N, C-alpha and C positions, 0 to 999 in steps of 0.2 A: 602407113597412117601417121600423120603428124601428131606429136605429143603436145597437148595443150598445157602451156606453162600456167602454174598457179600464180595469182596476183601477188602473193607474199614474196615469191621468189623474184618476180619482176621488180618489186620494190627494192629488194636487197641489191640487186644488180645495178640499179640507177642510183643508189644512195651515194657512193663514193664520187661519181662524176658530178653530181649536183652539188655536193659539198665543195669540191674544187672550184666549180664555176662561181658559186657564192663567195668563196675565198678570194678569187682573182678579182671579182668586180668590186670587192669592198676596199676602198682606200684605206690603208693602214700606215701606221708610223714607220713600218720597215722599209717602205719605199722611199722615205726621206733619209739622207745621210745624217748620222748622229752628230750633233754640235760639238766642235773641238774645244776643249778646255785649255786656255793659255795660262801658263804659270806666271804670277806676278813676281817682280824682283823683291828680294828680301829687304826689309827696312832695318837699317843699322840701329841697334839699341845701345845707349851709353852705358858703360860698365863702371860701377863705383867700387873701388878697391876697399876692402875692409880695413879698419884701423889696426895698426901694428901695436901690440901691447909692449910696454917698457917696464923695467924692473922698478925705476925710480918713480915715485908719485909725481903727479903732474905739478908743474909750477903754477901757482895760483896767479897766472897772468892771463889776462883776457886775450884770446886769439881773435885775429881778424876774420871776417866772414869769408867763406870760400867763394871763389868766382864762379858765376853762372855760365854754363856752356850750352849754346843753342843746338838743337838736334838738326842734323842735315835734312835737307828737302828731297823727298822721294818722288819721282815722276814715273807714273804707270802708263805704259803705252798699250792701248786696246788692240786685240788680235783682229785681223781681217774677217769679215762676215762670210760664211760659206755660200757658195752659189747653190740655190735651191734646185733640187732635182724635179723635172717635170713629171706629173702623174700620167698614168696611162690615157686618161681623158684628154689631158693637154696634148699628148702626142698624137691622138687621133685628130684633134682640131688642127694642129700644125700640119698633119699629113693632108688635110683637105685644103687649107688656106696657105701653107707655107710653100718654100721653094726646095729645100733640101730634103726631098722626100726619101731618097735612098737611105740617108743616114737614120731618118725617123723609122723607116721600115726595118733596118737592122736592129734598132733599139726595141721596136715592138717584138720582133722575132726573139730576141734574147729574153724579153719577159714573157711572152705569151706562146712559146713554141709548144708547150704542153696542151694549151687550149686547142690547138690545131690537131694534135694527136687525139684529144678527146672527141672533137668533132668527127674525126675519121672513125673512131670507134663507135660513136653513136649512129653515124651513117651506115656503118657496116652492121650494127645490131638491129637497125630499125626494121628491116624485113622480118626479123624473127620475133620482135616485140609488139609491133603495132597492132596486129590482129588480136592477140589475148587481151591486150590492154583495152582495145576498143570494144571487144565483146564483154569484158568485165564492166566497163563503164556503161554500155547498153543495157546489160542485165540489171545493173544498179538502178538505172533510170526506169526501166520497166517495172522493177519491184516497187519503186517509189510510187509510180503511177497506179499500179495494181492495188497497193495499199490504200491510196486515196480513193480509187474507185470502190473498193471493197467497203470502205468506211461509209462512203456516200450511199452505196446500195444497202448497207446494213441499216442506215438511218431511214432510208425510203421503205425497206421491209418493215421496220419497226413502226413506221407511221401507218402503213397499211394494216399491220397486225393490230394496232390500237384501234383503228377504224373498224376492222372486222369484229373485234372484241366488244366494241361499243354497240355495234349493230347486233351482235349475238345477245348482248345483255338485254337490249330492248326486246328482242324476240323472245327470249327466255322468260322475261317478266311479263310480257303480254300473255304468253302461253300459260304461265302460272296463274295469273289472275283469271283466265277463262276456266282453268282446271278447278280452282278452289272457290270460284264464285258462289257455287251451290254445294251444299253438304246433303248426301243421301240420308234419308230417314226411314224409319220403320215403314214398310208398305202397308197401305190400306186400300182394299179394293175400290176402284173408281175415284181415287183421290191422288193428289200430287205426291211425288215421291222424293222431294227435295225441299230444303229450306235455305234461305240466304245465310251464308257463312257469317256474315257480319252480324247477324242476331245471336251474338255470343254473349253469355252471361259470365262475367269474370268469376273464376273459381278460386278457392283458397287451398293452400298446402301447408303442411307442417312437417317438422322433423319427425323421424320414425318414433312412434310411441307418444308423441306430443299431441296436444289439442289446440294449442294457440296458432292461429291461422296467419298467413302472409300471402302476398301476391305470389302468383305462379313462379316467376322468375327472380324474385327478390334476392335469392341466394347468390345470383350472378351480378348483383348491382354494386356491391362494394368494391373498393379499390383492390384490396388484397383477396377478393373472393376467388374461388375456383373457376375455371373456364368450362367445366363439365358439369351437367345437371342430369341426374337420373330421376325421371318423374314416374312414380309408381302408383298404380290404382287398379282396382278391380275392373272387370269388363263392363263397359258402359258408364264409367265415371267421368268421362270427358277428356280423356288424354288426347285422342286424335283431333277432336273438335278444337282444342286448344292450340295444337300445332298448325292446323289448317288456318285458323283465324290469324295467328301470328304471321305466317307466311304471306297470307293475303294482304294484310295491312301493311306489311313492309314492302311488298311488291308494288302496292299502289303508291306508296309515298317515297320510294327509293329515289335518290340517296338520302332523303330526310328520314328522320324518326320522329313521327308526330307526338307531341306531348301527351295527348290523350292515350295513345297506344302505350307509351312508355309507363304512364302512370297505371293503366289498367293491368299491365302484365308485370310491372316491377322492373322494367329495364331502365338502364341509364340513359338519361336524355342526352341529345346532342351526338350520340354515337351512330355512325352510318353503319348499317348492317345489311348485307346481301343475303336474302333468305334462300336456303338450299333445302327444299322439302323432299325427303326420301322415304319411301316405304321399304322397310328393311327386308321384308319377305321377298322383294324383287331382286335383291343383290345376289344371293347365291347362283341364280340362273344366269345373270349377267357375267358373274365371275367365271362360271364354267365355259361360257362361250368365248370369253377372251383368253382363257387358258388354252383352249383348242386352237384359236387363231395364232397365238404367239408362242405357244409351247413353253410357257413360263408363268409363274404365279403373278398376276397383276396386283398393283398397289390399290388401296381403297379409293384414292382419288381417280385412278383410271377406271375403276369400276363405276363410280358415280358419273363421270364424264360419259362413259358409254351408255349408262342407264338414261341420263337425261337426253342424250342425242337420240337414242331409239324412241323415247317417249314423245319427243317433239316431232320426230320424223313420221310417226303415225298420224300426227295432225297436219302433215303436209308442209312443215317448216323445218329449217335446219339451223344449226349453230356450229361454231368451230368445235372440233372433236375434243380438244383439251380445255373446254370452257371453264370449268371450276378450277382445274389445275393452274390455268393462266391467272385467274383472279387471286388465287392463293399465293402464287409465286410473285405476283406484282408488288405485294406488300403496301399497296396504296389504300386499300380498304379492308374491313373485316367482313367475314362471312358468318352467318349464324345457321350452323348445320342443324337441322331438325330431323332426327332419325326416329321414325314412327313404327312402333310395334316390334320390339325385340322379341317378345313372346310369340309372335306369329311365324317365327322360324322354327319349324317343327323339329328338324334334326338337331340333336344335342351338340354334335361335333361342329356343325356349320354355325350354330349360335355361339359357341365358344370362339370359333374362328373369327367371326364378325366383331365380337367384343374386343378381341386382341387387336384387330385392325383399327377400330375406332380409338382405343387407347393409345396406340402407336401414332395415329394421326394427331391426337391432342398433344402428345409429347413432342412431335417433330414440328408442329405448327401451333404453338401456344397462344398466338395473337388472336385466334378466332375463338368462337363460342360454339359449344356443343351441348345439344339437348337430346336425350334418348328416353322414350316412353316404353313402359313394360308393365304388365301385371306382376304380382309377386312371383319371383322365380328363385329356386334353390341354387341355380348355377350361375347366377349373375356375378361377374367379376369386376365391374366398372368402378364400384365405390372404392376399391383398393388401387385404382389406376388413375387417380386424379379427378374423379367425379364425386360429387356430394348428392345425398339422396333426400328427396322430398316425397311425401305421400299426399295424395289428393283427399281432402276432407269431404264428408257427406254435405249435401246441399242444406243450406239454411232456409227457413220460410221465405225470407225476402227473395232469395235466389229462385226458389220454386215459383214464387209469384210472377217473377220476371220471365222465366221460361214459359209458363203458361200464357202469360200475356203475349208473348211473340207468336205463339200458336193461334190464339184467337184473332189477333191482328192480321195474321197471314190469310185468315179466312175472308178478310174484307178486301182482298185485292192488292194490287201493286202500289196504289196510292190511297191509303186509308185517310179518311178525314178525321178531324178532331173528335167528332161525335162517334166515329167507329172505334177510335182508341179508347175513348171513355167507356163504351160498351164492352170492349175487349178486356179492359182492366176490371171491370165489374164481374164479368163472366169468369175471368181467372181467379178472382178472390172467392167466388162461390164454389168453384171446383176444388180450390185448395182446402177450403173448410170441410168439404165432403170428404176429401181424401184423409185429412187429419183426424176425422172421426171414424174412419174405417180401420178396424184392428188388422186386417190383412194388408191393405194398401199403404197404410201410413208408413211403415218401415221402408217399403220399396221406393216411396216417393222421394226419398233422399238420394236415390241413384238417377242420374240424368237419363239413362237409357229407359229405365222403367217408367220414370215420369213422363217421358216422351211418348212411350206406348200408351199410357193412360190418356194423355193429352190427345193423341191420335184417335183414340176411341171416342173421347168426349166431344171433339170438335168436328167429327164427321158423322155419317149416318149410322155408324156402328153403335155408338153409345156405350156407356159403362153399364154393364149388367148389375142386377141387384143380387142374384145368388152368388155365393162364394165360389162354387165349382165353375160357374160360367165366367167369373172374373179371371180365375186361374187358366181355365182352358183358352180363352181368347188371348190372354197375355202370352201364353206358351206358344200358341199358334203364330202370333205375330213375331215373336222372337226367333222361332225356328225358321220362319219364312225370311226374316232379316239375315239370319245366318247364311241361307241359301243364295241370297242376292249378293252378299258380300264376298262369297267364295268365287275364285276364278273358275273357268270352265274346266281347265286342267285338273283342278283340285276336286271338283264335284265328279268328274268322270272316274276318278281313282278312289272315291270315297264310299265306304259302305255305311249306312244305306244313303242313297240319294234322296229319296222321298222323306219329307219330314214327318209323315205319319208313321212310317216304319221307324224312324228315329225316335219318335214319341213313344211308341210301344217298348222299345229298348230301354229308354229312360224309365219308364214305369216299371218294368221288371227290375231294374237296377234299384230303384227306390224301394220296391217291396222287399228285395233281398236285404237292404239295409235295415228295414223295419223288423224283419224276422230275426235277424241276428243282433238286434239292439244296438246298432251302430249309427253314427252319424256321418262316418266317412268310411270308404271301402275301396280296396284296389281291384283292378280288373281280374287279376288272377284269383282273388277270393270270390268274386262274382261268378267267374266261369267254372271254378273248380272247387268252391268251398262248400260247407254244409248246407247252404240255402238252396243249392241246386236241386236236391231231392224234395225240397218243400214246395218249390214253385211249379206250377202245372206245365206240362209240355207244351211246346209251340204248336201252332196250327199245322194240320197235315200239309206237307209240301214245303213248309217254311224251314230254312236252313239257319242254324245257329252261326253267328258271326265268329270269326277267329279273334284271337287276342289283338293281332295287329289292326284288324278292321275296327275293333271296338275303341282301340287307342286313338286312331284317326278320327272316328266319329266323336268321341268324347272331348277330344282336344279342339275340335272345331266348334263344339258347343260351348266350351270354356272361353274360347277366344272371342266368339261373335254374339253370344246371348246373355252371358251373365247367369245362366241357370245353374251352372256348375263351377266349382273352384278346384284347382289342382294343387296339391301340396305333397311333394315327396312321393309321386306316383300314386297318390291316393286321392279320391274324388269325394267332394261333399257338395250338397245342394245349397244354394243360397236362400235365405229367408225360410219360408215354410213350403217350398216347393217339393221337398221329400214327402211330406204328409199328403199333398194332393196327388202327386204321381203314384205313390204307393196305394192310395185309395182308388185311384183309376184302374190300377192293375188288379187289386183285390176284388173290386166290384164285379169282375168277370169270372171269378173262380167259383167252381160248383159248390164247394163246402165252406163258403165265406161265413155264412151266419154262425156256424158252429165255432169257426176260428175266432170270430169277434167275441163270442160269449166266453171263450176260454181266456182271452187276453184283455178284456176291456179294463180290468183293474191294473193292469201293468203300465208303467211309465211309457209315454210315447204313442200309446194306441188310441187314446181318446179322440184326437183331432182326425186321424184317418177313418175312424168309425162314423163320425159326424159327416166328413166329407164323401164317404162312400154312400151314405144315404142320400145326399144331395145329387150325387152322380147318378144313382138309380133313377131319382125323380126327374132330373132336369136333362140328362144326356141320354140315358137309355129308355126313359119313359116307362120304366118298370116299377110297379108298386108293391108287388108281392113280396120281394125281399125285404124292403124297409118295414112293411107291416109285420112280418114274421120277427124281425130283429127287435122292433120297438116293443111289440107285445111281449117277447121274452124278457127284455130289460125291465119292463114295468112289473114283472113278477119277482124281481130280485130286491136287492137293498136300495136304500135311499140314494147312494151315489149312482146306482144303475138307473134310478127314476130320474135323476137330473140329466144324466147322459142321454136317456131316451127323449126327454124334452128338448135337449139341444139338437139332437139328430132329427127330430120331427120339425123343429123350427127351421132347419136348413132345407128340409124337403118341401115345406110350404112357404119358403121365403118369397117366392115369385107370385104368390096368390094362393086362394083357397083350392085345396085338392080334395074333391068329393071322396076319392077312395081312402083317404086318410082321416076323414071327419070323425068317425067313431074313436080312433086312437087319439085324436086331438082332445076330444072331450074327456077321455079317460086320464090323459096326461094332465090336463088342467086340474082335475080333481086331486091327483096325487100332489101337484104343486101347491095347492092350497093347504093341504095337510102339512107339507114340509115348510110352508111359510111360517107356521106357528112355532117352529123349532129354531132356536137362535142360530145354531151353526149352519142352517141352510136358508135363513130368511132372506138375505140379500140375493143370492143366486136364484132362489125360487121367485122372488118378486121380479127380477129382470126377465126371466123366461116367461112368467105370466103376461107381462106386457107384449111379449112377442106373439104369444099363442092365443090370447083372448080376443077374438075377432068381434067387430061391432055388430055383425049380422050373424051372430051365433044362433045355431038351430036351423039355419036356412037349409042345410043340406042334412036332413034327417035320414038315417039309414032305413 
């Protein structure tokens, strides 16, 4: 096998001959004979002898001037010019046109014999050199051609890639608009289950512990502001609707940012933001699938890409697999990442992992904007990782009015007239006044979820009940059904219990345990194994007590989706006065409840459950013997018991006259008139008399 010469070795081999050739062809002065220098004859110089000194002083006689001697004339004869030596070029011309070619050939041989030797060497070496040199040159040309082709192909691929990315962006934004156009609402039988997402009422946020409000994203608007915002609020406070509205409006106007949207949300005007809306509870499942496919831990952007790709694939459309990663890497535009529901990740380890991934993404890609929503969590770590925290403030009356107006206007159809809007505004004002005058509903109305539930009842055939227990019962039913609708099928299949009636019974027992132990919050362990277990009646025959893990899943789903419960450090507490109603609902079914009430009526926290239990007997169980027994026993006791009896009776007859309780009503009114004359009871007795003194008194004589 022939050994292939390396190009560097070939170059060294040819270096000396090439140098000799260039030296031979270059006319130099060495080819010319050096000019001969002819010595000029010496010019005689006249010599003057020095004066001879004499001993005697000179005779003062004037000496004659010395004679002038003319210098001899010197004649310089120039040397003969040398005959010029012909150059090699001249010799070649003479060889072609001259006659004495033999002499010229001899002269050329004497000068260029080495060139002939060099030519022979080259001719001899040519068979060994030409193929490696040719291959080397050919490979170099091929490499240059391939480099040019690769560059052209890369440009073409990049052009196609940009076209695909633009098309994917259009598909993604279209899909996002369709997905977010409507927002699901609390379900009402035989009524629509969604409202336009654009009917958003701007909310206000504040720093933790502060009450001065600002626009939701105002913290992200300053030049030196952080790029991460943690938006904290209770269940139903409007976190998800805020993100959905933001993503929808940005998707509709992209790549512009409308001034009205920027002003509403507190975003900087003129900044192009690509909305990336992600429900965080979906990410752990996507992460697990990617881990199984690639056998390594995926980055957050890969998980988001996979999540969006799968989400759109279910709608029959597709985008490039690395859609969001490509937008982030292009550096041409900014993304607004909207991560909804950090608290909806049940597993504590997964929640910690997702927080770390979000913080790492913010650190690696600080040019983009990140928003995360969550209810208050003890294990959140984002604030220490580049995020600033803001808390959603309760609704103000003008915001409540606007929300109620949207609901009444929705009842007028897709294109309401000016008259429709005027009637809707008037109806909203009337409902708001009624809610503000209701001691039970007024605190709840500041929460968008509860206000929506009230609006749903008021604007449909259900209507707002008069009795307190009916208000609580319908609100809780709506919220528990809302929880069930929002949960995925996989979650409900694995959740105890699925039926919200069973869940309601469990919540009632939990609230009764709180009341018996005198607590406003309770852990699941204390509920399952604490001292109240012996005081609560046993479950119905055949019913199985849920385990701790089942209760945790149930309660956390209620915390997340209904706002009935709050969780803090593994302890649960009820919002507003739901504990009192749910405890009353449970106590009303106990066999010895009257005796319990008489034992505890003077204790703090028992008054409202006693009143609501009376209403529950009358309006839900349609049972009047227990309230008659309880009210009669209270009327036989002290003045505070008389006032409690009047309040309980007022709840029992709140929906109208109850013949079974007419005798007790008369007796109670008599006691109130007595108490009205006592200064310490005057105001309360007067208020209760207004409620119990019916205009058709005496109509139902016993």
